[in-house]
Structure formats: structure tokens, C-alpha cells
N, C-alpha and C positions, 0 to 999 in steps of 0.2 A: 238212652233206654237200653236195658240189657236185652240182647237177642234181636234188636232192631238194626236197621241199615244205618250206616254212618252218614251224617249230614252236617253241613256247614250253613248256618242261618237259613235252614229249610231246603237247601239244595243238596242233592245226592253227591257223595264223594266217591271218586274212583281212583285207584292206585295204578299208575302206569310205570312198569319197570323200565320203559324206554327213556323216561325223563332222567336228567342228570341228578346226581346227589347234591345236597345243599352245600355250597362252597362259595368262596368269594367270586363275584362276577358270574354266577351261574343263573340260568333261567330255569328254576326247579319247580315252580308252581304256576299252573295255568288255571284261570277261573273264568267262567262265562257260559254262554248258551252256545254249545258246539253245534247244535242242529241249525241254528241261524247263522253261525259264523263260518262253518266249513261245509263245502259242497262236495259230495262224492259223485263222480260221473261213472256210470256203468253202461257201456254200450251194449245194445241188444245183440244177441247171437254169439255163437262160438264158431270160429273157423277151423276146419279140419283139412289137413293136407295128407293125402295118401301117397306113400312112398314104397312102390313095389320093387325098386331096383337096388337099394342099398344093402339089404341083408337077405339075399335070396336063400332059401325058398320062403322066407317070412316076409310079411308086409308090415311096414312101420306106419304109424299114424302120429302126426304132430298136430296138437291142438293149441289154439291161441284165443285169448279173450282180452279185449281192451277195456281197461279201467283207469281211472285217474281221479284227481281231486285237487282242491286248492282252497285257500281262504277266500270266502265270499264277502264277509263283513268284518273288517278289522276292529270295529267298535264292539263287537259281540264277545270277543275273547281278549282277556288281559293277562299278561305274563308278569310275574313278580321276579325282579332281579335282586339278588342278595349282594350286599356290600361287605367289604372286609371290615372286621371289628377291631 
């Protein structure tokens, strides 16, 4: 449909520049339910470290936040491997 969102058998399509190009033995296409298959862990809170000694007379602040993630359900996401023709 002109002007509509791209879809594949009713599922939305997203283009990720981080995926490799289509070539022999490349894993260039992933399909699945990424909400069910991948879990993002976001720890609550931000840590702030005050450093009044390094750059006198200024005060430096270092902030850190812990985040992570990983595959939760390997059956929810499938990756297509291309073969040499």
C-alpha cells in the first residue's frame, strides 16, 4: 500500500544498519517476536561520583548507569543464513 508501513505477512519490517550485508554464510535476516525473545535489563538509578580533586578549582562528576540484555527465548527469533550460489 502506498504511504503505508512496510510489512511481511502482517508483521512490521525494520531495517537495521548493524546487520551484515547479504553474502555467502552471512546471517543477514532475523525474523521473530523480539519482545518475547530478547530481554533488556535496566537497573534502577544512576550513580554519581563527585571528584573535587582532579581539576581544581573545578569539580568533576562521573555518572554511570547499569544496563544489559540477552536472548530470553531462542525459539522466538530465527535467523536466516545465506548459502553460496
